[in-house]
N, C-alpha and C positions, 0 to 999 in steps of 0.2 A: 835039406838045403835051408839055410837061415836067411829068409827074405825079409828085408826092411823096406820102408818107403820114406821118401822125403819129397816135399812139394816145393818147386822152385819157380819163382817169377823173375825173369831176366830180360824183359822185353816181349816182343811178339812170340807167341808159342810156336809159330812156324819156324822160327830161328833156333829156339832152344831144343825142340824135339829131335832134330837130326843129329845134333851134337851128342846128346845122351844116349840115343838109340844105338850109336856106333861104339859104345864103350864096353869092353870085356867085363862080364859080371853083371851088367844091367840086363834084367829079365824083361822089363816092359816099361814103355814110356807112353803116357796118356795125356794129351792136351786137355785142358779144362779151365775152370774158374774157381777161385777161392777167395775168401776174405770179405765177401759182400753181405748185404742185408736182405736180399730177396731170394726166394727159392727158385731153383732150376732156371737160371738166367740164360738168355740166348746171346749169341755173339753180338747181335744188333743192340740188345739192351746194354750189354757191357760197354760197347762202343759209345753209348750216349754219355758215359762217365757219371751216371747217376746211381749205379747199383753198389758201388764200393768194391766190386770184384777186380781181381788182377788176373790177367792171362798167365796161366801157369802150366807146368808139366808135373805129373805125378810120376816119380822115378821109383820103380821097384827094382831092387838090386840084391844080389847074393852077397851078403856081408862077408862070407868066407873067401870071395874072389876079388872084391873091391870094397874099400872102406869108405865111410862117409867123408872122411878128411880128403881123400883123393877126388871124390865127386864135387866137393865144395871148392877145391882148388881149380877144377875145370870150370865150375860155375863162375867163379870170380875172374877167371882168365878169358872168358868168352862173352862177357858183357861189361858195361861200364857201371860200376857200383857207386859212382860219384855224381850221377845225374839224377835228379829227383823227377820221378814220373816221366822218364824219357830214355829212349835208346835210339840214337841217331835221329832220323826223321820221324820216328814213331813217338808221338807225344800224347800224354794223358795218364791218369792214375792207373789205368789198366796195364800200363807198361812199367810199373814200379819194380824196383829191385827188392825182392822179399824172399825169405826162407820161412816156409811153414813147417815146423817140426811136427812129427807124428807120434813121438814118444819123448818123455822127459829126459831119457838117457842121451838124447842127441844134443841137448843144449850145451853141454861142456865142449864138445867137439866144434859145434857151430861157433861158440864164442871164441875159442882158441884160434880157429881159422880167420874169423872176422878181425880179431886183434892183429894177427899177422898181416892181413891185407891193409888194415888201417896204418900200420907201421911202414908199409912199403909205398903207400901213395901219399902224394903231397896234398891232394884235395880231400875234403871230408867225405867219408863213406856214408851213404844214405840208406844202405840196405837195412830193411826192417827184419826183425825176427819175431814171428808170431806162432802161436799154437794153431795147428791145422784144425779148423772146424769142418764144415761140410765141403767136400770137393765135388764139384759138378762137372761131369764129363762134357766136353765140347761136342758140337754137332759133328757128324760123320765126315763132312767135307774138310774139316780141319785136321783130321788124323792123317799122318804121313803126308802132309801137304807138299813138302819139298820133294819127297820121293815120287809123288804122283804128278808134280808140276815143275820139273827141273828147269824148263825153258821159259817159264813165266818170268816177267820182268823183275819182280821183287826177289824171286829166287836167285836170279842171275846177278843182280846188283848188290843185294844185301846178304843173302844166306850163303851163296857159294864162296865169296871171299872169307866169310867167317869160318866156314867149314875147312877151307884150305889152310888157314892159319892154325885152327885147332888140330888138324891132322899132322901138321908139321911140328907143332909144339908138344903134342901128346901122342906121338906115333906108338909109343910103348903100350898105350891103353886101348888101342883100336882093335876091334874084333877082326879076326882073319877073314 
């Protein structure tokens, strides 16, 4: 199996994780933090907006079953890449739209999809593309948050509508 990884920041990792976890060919999705300047940050430290970290998910995928291009198309369709450091009511640099590439070969695909998105949208796209440095795994309570807390208010009001739209638009990519 040819497994690759990409690290994606598209708002709160609670929202991003259930989308990518349900895609065929995705082997593992781990919430965490990337892009900052302190070692092993905690959720509370990242929320102070002083660490430089972004809430992200590390997506491990079987490249023979799903391509990076398809994953990036889902990424751009399930968050707003035109709002700087914001997704809906979630505001701050930890909610930035960012793609952390894990190998140089990913850059061409990332740039191609990014250019397609820029051509489709009327507002400027603010998604950053950066090399993945250290990925810090989030605390256990943030793993599978939606799955473990489906009736929590944020899950009902923010995540569930996003998942419903994703399932409708990308039904062909969803695991059985």
